[in-house]
C-alpha positions as a LaTeX table, in Angstrom:
\begin{tabular}{lrrr}
\hline
Residue & $x$ (\AA) & $y$ (\AA) & $z$ (\AA) \\
\hline
Met1 & $-9.04$ & $-27.58$ & 5.83 \\
Lys2 & $-10.63$ & $-24.13$ & 5.70 \\
Pro3 & $-14.21$ & $-24.05$ & 7.04 \\
Lys4 & $-17.16$ & $-23.44$ & 4.71 \\
Thr5 & $-17.60$ & $-19.95$ & 6.11 \\
Tyr6 & $-14.37$ & $-18.86$ & 4.37 \\
Ile7 & $-15.11$ & $-16.18$ & 1.76 \\
Lys8 & $-12.85$ & $-16.90$ & $-1.20$ \\
Gly9 & $-11.50$ & $-13.86$ & $-2.98$ \\
Arg10 & $-11.78$ & $-11.56$ & 0.04 \\
Gly11 & $-9.32$ & $-10.82$ & 2.83 \\
Ala12 & $-11.56$ & $-9.97$ & 5.77 \\
Gln13 & $-13.98$ & $-12.74$ & 6.64 \\
Ala14 & $-16.29$ & $-10.56$ & 8.69 \\
Asn15 & $-17.87$ & $-7.13$ & 8.69 \\
Pro16 & $-17.63$ & $-5.89$ & 12.28 \\
Pro17 & $-19.82$ & $-2.98$ & 13.39 \\
Asn18 & $-18.52$ & 0.52 & 12.78 \\
Lys19 & $-17.86$ & 2.35 & 16.02 \\
Phe20 & $-19.19$ & 5.51 & 14.33 \\
His21 & $-22.52$ & 6.09 & 12.59 \\
Val22 & $-23.05$ & 3.70 & 9.65 \\
His23 & $-24.50$ & 4.89 & 6.33 \\
Arg24 & $-25.89$ & 2.62 & 3.63 \\
His25 & $-25.66$ & 3.14 & $-0.13$ \\
Glu26 & $-26.85$ & 1.31 & $-3.22$ \\
Ser27 & $-24.42$ & $-1.22$ & $-4.65$ \\
Arg28 & $-23.44$ & $-1.98$ & $-8.21$ \\
Asp29 & $-21.40$ & $-4.59$ & $-10.08$ \\
Asp30 & $-17.63$ & $-4.57$ & $-10.07$ \\
Phe31 & $-14.65$ & $-5.77$ & $-12.03$ \\
Leu32 & $-12.90$ & $-8.55$ & $-10.11$ \\
Glu33 & $-9.22$ & $-8.30$ & $-10.97$ \\
Tyr34 & $-8.56$ & $-11.36$ & $-8.85$ \\
Cys35 & $-10.67$ & $-13.58$ & $-11.08$ \\
His36 & $-9.37$ & $-12.10$ & $-14.34$ \\
Leu37 & $-5.72$ & $-12.48$ & $-13.39$ \\
Glu38 & $-5.87$ & $-15.99$ & $-12.00$ \\
Gly39 & $-8.77$ & $-17.62$ & $-13.79$ \\
Glu40 & $-10.43$ & $-18.48$ & $-10.49$ \\
Glu41 & $-13.93$ & $-18.10$ & $-9.20$ \\
Ala42 & $-14.62$ & $-15.95$ & $-6.18$ \\
Gln43 & $-17.81$ & $-16.11$ & $-4.19$ \\
Pro44 & $-20.33$ & $-13.44$ & $-5.29$ \\
Ser45 & $-19.38$ & $-10.27$ & $-3.48$ \\
Lys46 & $-20.16$ & $-7.05$ & $-5.31$ \\
Thr47 & $-17.98$ & $-3.98$ & $-5.05$ \\
Arg48 & $-19.53$ & $-0.53$ & $-5.25$ \\
Tyr49 & $-17.83$ & 2.68 & $-6.32$ \\
Leu50 & $-19.08$ & 5.91 & $-4.79$ \\
Glu51 & $-17.85$ & 9.36 & $-5.78$ \\
Ile52 & $-16.95$ & 11.71 & $-2.94$ \\
Phe53 & $-16.11$ & 15.40 & $-3.08$ \\
Pro54 & $-13.23$ & 16.40 & $-0.76$ \\
Lys55 & $-12.11$ & 20.01 & $-0.58$ \\
Thr56 & $-8.44$ & 19.03 & $-0.56$ \\
Val57 & $-6.58$ & 15.91 & $-1.66$ \\
Val58 & $-2.99$ & 16.43 & $-0.44$ \\
Asn59 & $-2.76$ & 15.51 & 3.22 \\
Glu60 & $-0.04$ & 16.36 & 5.72 \\
Val61 & 1.22 & 13.27 & 7.54 \\
Thr62 & 1.85 & 14.14 & 11.17 \\
Ser63 & 2.91 & 10.67 & 12.33 \\
Pro64 & 6.67 & 10.90 & 12.95 \\
Asp65 & 7.46 & 7.25 & 12.12 \\
Val66 & 5.84 & 6.87 & 8.70 \\
Gly67 & 8.64 & 8.20 & 6.51 \\
Met68 & 6.61 & 10.69 & 4.50 \\
His69 & 5.39 & 14.23 & 5.07 \\
Trp70 & 2.68 & 14.51 & 2.41 \\
Ser71 & 0.39 & 11.95 & 0.83 \\
Met72 & $-2.69$ & 11.75 & $-1.36$ \\
Asn73 & $-5.16$ & 8.94 & $-1.93$ \\
Pro74 & $-7.30$ & 8.90 & $-5.10$ \\
Tyr75 & $-9.37$ & 6.10 & $-3.56$ \\
Gln76 & $-10.52$ & 5.30 & $-0.01$ \\
Gly77 & $-11.06$ & 1.63 & 0.72 \\
Cys78 & $-9.14$ & $-0.97$ & $-1.26$ \\
Glu79 & $-10.33$ & $-4.01$ & $-3.15$ \\
His80 & $-6.98$ & $-5.76$ & $-2.74$ \\
Gly81 & $-8.30$ & $-7.05$ & 0.57 \\
Cys82 & $-5.01$ & $-7.34$ & 2.48 \\
Val83 & $-6.22$ & $-8.61$ & 5.83 \\
Tyr84 & $-3.52$ & $-6.84$ & 7.89 \\
Cys85 & $-3.93$ & $-3.41$ & 6.26 \\
Tyr86 & $-3.68$ & $-0.49$ & 8.70 \\
Ala87 & $-5.84$ & 1.63 & 6.37 \\
Arg88 & $-8.90$ & $-0.42$ & 7.23 \\
Asn89 & $-9.49$ & 1.67 & 10.34 \\
Ser90 & $-9.82$ & 4.86 & 8.28 \\
His91 & $-12.91$ & 3.47 & 6.56 \\
Glu92 & $-14.83$ & 3.80 & 9.81 \\
Tyr93 & $-14.50$ & 7.58 & 9.59 \\
Trp94 & $-16.48$ & 7.44 & 6.35 \\
Gly95 & $-19.28$ & 5.47 & 8.02 \\
Tyr96 & $-18.27$ & 1.96 & 6.95 \\
Ser97 & $-16.86$ & $-1.17$ & 8.52 \\
Ala98 & $-13.11$ & $-1.86$ & 8.53 \\
Gly99 & $-13.92$ & $-5.41$ & 7.44 \\
Leu100 & $-15.63$ & $-6.37$ & 4.20 \\
Asp101 & $-16.94$ & $-2.82$ & 3.66 \\
Phe102 & $-13.33$ & $-1.66$ & 3.28 \\
Glu103 & $-12.92$ & $-4.06$ & 0.34 \\
Arg104 & $-16.37$ & $-3.70$ & $-1.19$ \\
Thr105 & $-17.17$ & 0.01 & $-0.87$ \\
Ile106 & $-14.56$ & 2.11 & $-2.69$ \\
Leu107 & $-14.80$ & 5.88 & $-2.41$ \\
Val108 & $-13.58$ & 7.63 & $-5.55$ \\
Lys109 & $-12.09$ & 11.14 & $-5.73$ \\
Lys110 & $-12.58$ & 12.03 & $-9.40$ \\
Asp111 & $-11.63$ & 15.64 & $-8.69$ \\
Ala112 & $-8.20$ & 14.67 & $-7.31$ \\
Pro113 & $-6.18$ & 15.86 & $-10.36$ \\
Arg114 & $-7.74$ & 19.35 & $-10.22$ \\
Leu115 & $-7.23$ & 19.60 & $-6.46$ \\
Leu116 & $-3.62$ & 18.47 & $-6.83$ \\
Glu117 & $-2.95$ & 21.09 & $-9.50$ \\
Gln118 & $-4.53$ & 23.71 & $-7.26$ \\
Lys119 & $-2.12$ & 22.71 & $-4.49$ \\
Leu120 & 0.98 & 22.74 & $-6.68$ \\
Arg121 & 0.08 & 26.15 & $-8.12$ \\
His122 & $-0.34$ & 27.78 & $-4.72$ \\
Pro123 & 2.32 & 30.48 & $-4.23$ \\
Asn124 & 3.06 & 29.32 & $-0.69$ \\
Trp125 & 3.62 & 25.68 & $-1.61$ \\
Lys126 & 7.24 & 24.53 & $-1.33$ \\
Ala127 & 8.01 & 21.34 & $-3.19$ \\
Glu128 & 8.24 & 18.20 & $-1.05$ \\
Thr129 & 7.66 & 14.64 & $-2.21$ \\
Ile130 & 3.95 & 13.76 & $-2.23$ \\
Val131 & 3.28 & 10.03 & $-1.92$ \\
Leu132 & 0.64 & 8.16 & $-3.90$ \\
Ser133 & $-0.73$ & 6.61 & $-1.73$ \\
Gly134 & $-0.05$ & 6.79 & 1.96 \\
Asn135 & $-3.23$ & 4.91 & 2.82 \\
Thr136 & $-4.83$ & 2.78 & 0.10 \\
Asp137 & $-3.28$ & 1.48 & $-3.13$ \\
Cys138 & $-3.51$ & 3.98 & $-5.99$ \\
Tyr139 & $-3.31$ & 1.10 & $-8.52$ \\
Gln140 & $-6.07$ & $-1.04$ & $-7.04$ \\
Pro141 & $-8.65$ & $-2.37$ & $-9.57$ \\
Ala142 & $-10.62$ & 0.90 & $-9.46$ \\
Glu143 & $-7.78$ & 2.62 & $-11.32$ \\
Gln144 & $-8.56$ & 0.62 & $-14.47$ \\
Arg145 & $-12.03$ & 2.12 & $-14.46$ \\
Phe146 & $-11.32$ & 5.69 & $-13.38$ \\
Gly147 & $-7.67$ & 6.41 & $-14.29$ \\
Ile148 & $-7.29$ & 9.05 & $-11.56$ \\
Thr149 & $-3.72$ & 8.07 & $-10.66$ \\
Arg150 & $-2.61$ & 8.49 & $-14.26$ \\
Glu151 & $-4.14$ & 11.96 & $-14.45$ \\
Cys152 & $-2.37$ & 12.91 & $-11.22$ \\
Leu153 & 0.96 & 11.73 & $-12.63$ \\
Lys154 & 0.40 & 14.05 & $-15.59$ \\
Ile155 & 0.02 & 16.94 & $-13.15$ \\
Phe156 & 3.22 & 16.00 & $-11.32$ \\
Leu157 & 5.07 & 15.90 & $-14.64$ \\
Lys158 & 3.56 & 19.19 & $-15.83$ \\
Tyr159 & 4.69 & 20.99 & $-12.67$ \\
Arg160 & 8.03 & 19.15 & $-12.39$ \\
His161 & 7.10 & 18.01 & $-8.90$ \\
Pro162 & 8.48 & 14.93 & $-7.09$ \\
Val163 & 6.12 & 12.03 & $-6.41$ \\
Gly164 & 6.51 & 8.76 & $-4.55$ \\
Ile165 & 4.33 & 5.73 & $-5.30$ \\
Ile166 & 3.46 & 2.78 & $-3.06$ \\
Thr167 & 1.71 & $-0.18$ & $-4.71$ \\
Lys168 & 1.53 & $-3.94$ & $-4.96$ \\
Asn169 & $-0.20$ & $-3.92$ & $-8.32$ \\
Ala170 & 1.46 & $-4.54$ & $-11.67$ \\
Gly171 & $-1.01$ & $-2.06$ & $-13.16$ \\
Ile172 & 1.60 & 0.63 & $-12.55$ \\
Leu173 & 3.29 & $-0.51$ & $-15.76$ \\
Arg174 & 0.40 & 0.99 & $-17.75$ \\
Asp175 & 1.84 & 4.37 & $-16.81$ \\
Leu176 & 5.39 & 3.53 & $-17.78$ \\
Asp177 & 5.48 & 6.38 & $-20.30$ \\
Leu178 & 4.82 & 9.01 & $-17.62$ \\
Leu179 & 7.10 & 7.31 & $-15.09$ \\
Lys180 & 9.99 & 7.30 & $-17.55$ \\
Asp181 & 9.58 & 11.02 & $-18.18$ \\
Leu182 & 9.44 & 11.74 & $-14.46$ \\
Ala183 & 12.49 & 9.56 & $-13.81$ \\
Lys184 & 14.57 & 11.45 & $-16.36$ \\
Glu185 & 14.44 & 14.44 & $-14.02$ \\
Gln186 & 14.64 & 12.40 & $-10.78$ \\
Leu187 & 11.04 & 13.18 & $-9.92$ \\
Val188 & 9.70 & 9.71 & $-9.06$ \\
Gly189 & 10.46 & 6.80 & $-6.77$ \\
Val190 & 8.41 & 3.61 & $-6.60$ \\
Asn191 & 7.83 & 1.30 & $-3.64$ \\
Ile192 & 6.66 & $-2.20$ & $-4.57$ \\
Ser193 & 5.25 & $-4.31$ & $-1.75$ \\
Ile194 & 6.20 & $-8.00$ & $-1.62$ \\
Thr195 & 5.18 & $-9.91$ & 1.49 \\
Ser196 & 5.90 & $-13.50$ & 0.50 \\
Leu197 & 7.37 & $-15.73$ & $-2.19$ \\
Ser198 & 4.63 & $-18.29$ & $-1.58$ \\
Glu199 & 1.57 & $-17.93$ & $-3.79$ \\
Lys200 & $-0.47$ & $-19.84$ & $-1.22$ \\
Thr201 & 0.43 & $-17.29$ & 1.45 \\
Arg202 & $-0.07$ & $-14.35$ & $-0.90$ \\
Arg203 & $-3.52$ & $-15.51$ & $-1.92$ \\
Leu204 & $-4.64$ & $-15.83$ & 1.69 \\
Leu205 & $-3.11$ & $-12.57$ & 2.94 \\
Glu206 & $-3.75$ & $-10.41$ & $-0.13$ \\
Pro207 & $-6.42$ & $-12.15$ & $-2.24$ \\
Arg208 & $-6.91$ & $-9.59$ & $-5.04$ \\
Thr209 & $-3.36$ & $-8.38$ & $-5.54$ \\
Ala210 & $-0.98$ & $-9.10$ & $-8.39$ \\
Thr211 & 0.82 & $-12.43$ & $-8.24$ \\
Ile212 & 4.34 & $-12.58$ & $-6.87$ \\
Ala213 & 5.76 & $-13.26$ & $-10.33$ \\
Arg214 & 4.06 & $-10.16$ & $-11.72$ \\
Arg215 & 5.31 & $-7.98$ & $-8.87$ \\
Leu216 & 8.87 & $-9.15$ & $-9.37$ \\
Glu217 & 8.57 & $-8.54$ & $-13.09$ \\
Thr218 & 7.24 & $-5.06$ & $-12.28$ \\
Ile219 & 10.39 & $-4.34$ & $-10.26$ \\
Arg220 & 12.52 & $-5.58$ & $-13.14$ \\
Ser221 & 10.63 & $-3.56$ & $-15.76$ \\
Leu222 & 10.71 & $-0.32$ & $-13.79$ \\
Ser223 & 14.39 & $-0.72$ & $-12.88$ \\
Ala224 & 15.31 & $-1.44$ & $-16.50$ \\
Glu225 & 13.84 & 1.95 & $-17.45$ \\
Gly226 & 15.85 & 3.81 & $-14.81$ \\
Ile227 & 12.93 & 4.19 & $-12.41$ \\
Pro228 & 14.22 & 3.66 & $-8.84$ \\
Val229 & 12.44 & 0.94 & $-6.88$ \\
Asn230 & 12.37 & 0.26 & $-3.16$ \\
Ala231 & 10.95 & $-3.12$ & $-2.13$ \\
Met232 & 8.50 & $-2.98$ & 0.76 \\
Leu233 & 8.88 & $-6.25$ & 2.68 \\
Ala234 & 6.01 & $-5.30$ & 4.92 \\
Pro235 & 4.50 & $-6.24$ & 7.12 \\
Ile236 & 6.62 & $-9.04$ & 8.51 \\
Ile237 & 4.24 & $-11.36$ & 10.37 \\
Pro238 & 5.88 & $-13.77$ & 12.82 \\
Gly239 & 5.03 & $-17.35$ & 11.96 \\
Ile240 & 3.70 & $-16.48$ & 8.49 \\
Asn241 & 6.41 & $-14.72$ & 6.47 \\
Ser242 & 9.15 & $-13.93$ & 9.00 \\
His243 & 11.23 & $-16.85$ & 7.72 \\
Glu244 & 11.27 & $-15.30$ & 4.23 \\
Ile245 & 13.19 & $-12.08$ & 4.93 \\
Leu246 & 16.49 & $-13.23$ & 3.39 \\
Pro247 & 14.99 & $-14.85$ & 0.26 \\
Leu248 & 12.63 & $-11.89$ & $-0.24$ \\
Ala249 & 15.51 & $-9.41$ & $-0.06$ \\
Lys250 & 17.64 & $-11.54$ & $-2.36$ \\
Val251 & 15.05 & $-11.85$ & $-5.11$ \\
Ala252 & 14.10 & $-8.16$ & $-4.85$ \\
Ser253 & 17.73 & $-7.15$ & $-5.30$ \\
Glu254 & 18.20 & $-9.56$ & $-8.19$ \\
His255 & 15.24 & $-7.97$ & $-9.97$ \\
Gly256 & 16.70 & $-4.47$ & $-9.63$ \\
Ala257 & 15.44 & $-2.99$ & $-6.36$ \\
Leu258 & 17.88 & $-0.44$ & $-4.94$ \\
Ser259 & 16.76 & $-0.83$ & $-1.32$ \\
Phe260 & 14.17 & $-2.44$ & 0.89 \\
Ala261 & 12.18 & $-1.50$ & 3.98 \\
His262 & 10.36 & $-3.67$ & 6.48 \\
Thr263 & 7.93 & $-3.30$ & 9.37 \\
Val264 & 6.68 & $-5.65$ & 12.07 \\
Val265 & 2.93 & $-6.18$ & 11.87 \\
His266 & 0.72 & $-4.43$ & 14.43 \\
Leu267 & $-3.04$ & $-4.80$ & 14.47 \\
Asn268 & $-4.59$ & $-1.57$ & 15.69 \\
Gly269 & $-8.24$ & $-0.73$ & 16.14 \\
Ala270 & $-10.66$ & $-3.07$ & 14.40 \\
Ile271 & $-7.86$ & $-4.91$ & 12.59 \\
Gly272 & $-6.98$ & $-7.09$ & 15.56 \\
Ala273 & $-10.41$ & $-8.74$ & 15.58 \\
Ile274 & $-10.52$ & $-8.95$ & 11.77 \\
Phe275 & $-7.09$ & $-10.60$ & 11.60 \\
Thr276 & $-7.91$ & $-12.99$ & 14.46 \\
Asp277 & $-11.15$ & $-14.05$ & 12.77 \\
Trp278 & $-9.31$ & $-14.47$ & 9.45 \\
Ile279 & $-6.45$ & $-16.61$ & 10.75 \\
Arg280 & $-8.76$ & $-18.89$ & 12.72 \\
Lys281 & $-10.69$ & $-19.56$ & 9.50 \\
Thr282 & $-7.78$ & $-19.78$ & 7.04 \\
Leu283 & $-4.85$ & $-21.12$ & 9.08 \\
Pro284 & $-6.44$ & $-22.64$ & 12.19 \\
Glu285 & $-3.47$ & $-24.89$ & 12.93 \\
Lys286 & $-1.15$ & $-21.84$ & 13.10 \\
Ala287 & $-3.51$ & $-19.34$ & 14.67 \\
Asp288 & $-2.52$ & $-19.55$ & 18.34 \\
Arg289 & 1.21 & $-19.52$ & 17.64 \\
Val290 & 1.04 & $-16.59$ & 15.19 \\
Leu291 & $-1.17$ & $-14.48$ & 17.43 \\
Ser292 & 1.07 & $-15.22$ & 20.40 \\
Gln293 & 4.21 & $-14.16$ & 18.52 \\
Ile294 & 2.59 & $-10.95$ & 17.28 \\
Ala295 & 1.55 & $-10.12$ & 20.82 \\
Ala296 & 5.08 & $-10.88$ & 22.03 \\
Cys297 & 6.29 & $-8.02$ & 19.80 \\
His298 & 3.89 & $-5.52$ & 21.35 \\
Gly299 & 3.93 & $-6.00$ & 25.10 \\
Gly300 & 1.45 & $-8.86$ & 25.07 \\
Lys301 & $-1.16$ & $-7.10$ & 22.89 \\
Leu302 & $-2.01$ & $-7.16$ & 19.18 \\
Asn303 & $-2.58$ & $-3.40$ & 19.33 \\
Asp304 & 0.37 & $-1.01$ & 19.64 \\
Ser305 & $-0.08$ & 2.71 & 18.97 \\
Arg306 & 3.25 & 4.03 & 20.24 \\
Phe307 & 5.09 & 6.12 & 17.66 \\
Gly308 & 8.53 & 4.75 & 16.92 \\
Val309 & 7.66 & 1.36 & 18.43 \\
Arg310 & 4.45 & 0.26 & 16.70 \\
Asn311 & 6.12 & $-0.53$ & 13.36 \\
Lys312 & 9.23 & $-2.07$ & 14.93 \\
Gly313 & 7.98 & $-4.02$ & 17.91 \\
Glu314 & 9.98 & $-5.05$ & 20.96 \\
Gly315 & 11.30 & $-8.23$ & 22.53 \\
Pro316 & 13.20 & $-11.25$ & 21.18 \\
Val317 & 10.85 & $-12.03$ & 18.28 \\
Ala318 & 11.07 & $-8.48$ & 16.92 \\
Ala319 & 14.83 & $-8.40$ & 17.55 \\
Gln320 & 15.27 & $-11.54$ & 15.46 \\
Ile321 & 13.28 & $-9.99$ & 12.60 \\
His322 & 15.45 & $-6.85$ & 12.64 \\
Ser323 & 18.65 & $-8.90$ & 12.79 \\
Met324 & 17.61 & $-10.85$ & 9.71 \\
Ala325 & 16.72 & $-7.62$ & 7.90 \\
Ala326 & 20.11 & $-6.09$ & 8.75 \\
Leu327 & 21.86 & $-9.21$ & 7.46 \\
Ala328 & 19.78 & $-9.08$ & 4.26 \\
Lys329 & 20.79 & $-5.46$ & 3.62 \\
Arg330 & 24.48 & $-6.22$ & 4.14 \\
Thr331 & 24.32 & $-9.30$ & 1.96 \\
Tyr332 & 22.11 & $-8.26$ & $-0.94$ \\
Phe333 & 22.06 & $-4.45$ & $-1.02$ \\
His334 & 25.67 & $-3.56$ & $-0.31$ \\
Gly335 & 26.63 & $-0.53$ & $-2.42$ \\
Lys336 & 23.03 & 0.17 & $-3.45$ \\
Ser337 & 21.01 & 3.21 & $-2.40$ \\
Phe338 & 17.66 & 4.77 & $-3.20$ \\
Pro339 & 18.08 & 8.30 & $-4.63$ \\
Lys340 & 16.66 & 11.45 & $-3.12$ \\
Leu341 & 14.05 & 13.03 & $-5.36$ \\
Asn342 & 14.52 & 16.42 & $-6.98$ \\
Thr343 & 12.56 & 19.30 & $-5.43$ \\
Ser344 & 14.31 & 22.14 & $-7.25$ \\
Leu345 & 12.62 & 21.89 & $-10.65$ \\
His346 & 9.20 & 22.79 & $-9.33$ \\
Glu347 & 10.50 & 26.11 & $-8.00$ \\
Val348 & 12.12 & 26.82 & $-11.36$ \\
Tyr349 & 8.81 & 26.00 & $-13.06$ \\
Lys350 & 6.88 & 28.38 & $-10.78$ \\
Glu351 & 9.40 & 31.17 & $-11.31$ \\
Gly352 & 9.10 & 30.73 & $-15.06$ \\
Gln353 & 5.31 & 30.90 & $-14.90$ \\
Leu354 & 5.40 & 34.08 & $-12.81$ \\
Lys355 & 7.63 & 35.76 & $-15.37$ \\
Leu356 & 4.88 & 35.26 & $-17.95$ \\
Phe357 & 2.78 & 37.70 & $-15.93$ \\
\hline
\end{tabular}
């Protein structure tokens, strides 16, 4: 039985203090995708959208173990509310809490399409895949209101530039027309996150995300149109979804995914306390065992910042997770591979534009 203090429809159950200076802004009503999709009632918890004005929008990723070199995020903060999300910590740099503020205060970069075009037009820019989004989901509920991701995809198509997408929202299918055009020239790859086949687990871990059925249908729909999909079985949380690696890989493959990736959960910065508070309120009977197994993967701590180790973990629990993932790849993805995206067309496009002058 979950205690009365449980906030239904949100991931974090607390709003810990920001270690930096905290700013306050006026709030306004939001659109709750969670309620619309599932016909359920969430406790009143308004989301506010605040426009910000960055000078650049394409960011170089210097972490050597992330698997991308460039990323861009149309939105900071994410209403999906995934309690384990590593991006929560970044909200503190904007003056907000990594807890409920991360889910309720969404910073919007309306100028992102113009800034992206500026980047792609720069004579010194050499085409490399830019990932939407390396931090927060570019198809979170805010996208229905602002449509920034769609406008960015138009820029990628215009300049024949490769783009990767990471999302757990079926809203990506609204841009199927642009994705199909990009895929014809091998300019897009999509990563769909699936962390569980249990709706009960999904609704606790990721309260305002698309249902599992919709995510699987999204993989099927994209794959049917020739758009390559990689399934992100991440993070794997010992004692919560670690037993699902084989069935998750199987169903992802059956729906058309060409590959899958996985990580072992690590709870850096403020996330450790947020996750601990959450699990003691939502799954109290499992809390001690889950926290102990997570710590066993990271030298006895929830927090692990070591590059090359933080996403993999160490010890017997982590080793078992990786063994199951290796077996899943051999069993369900034999002969499949995710294609490399095309970087050559952007250079051809730029050369053609220069000839006009």
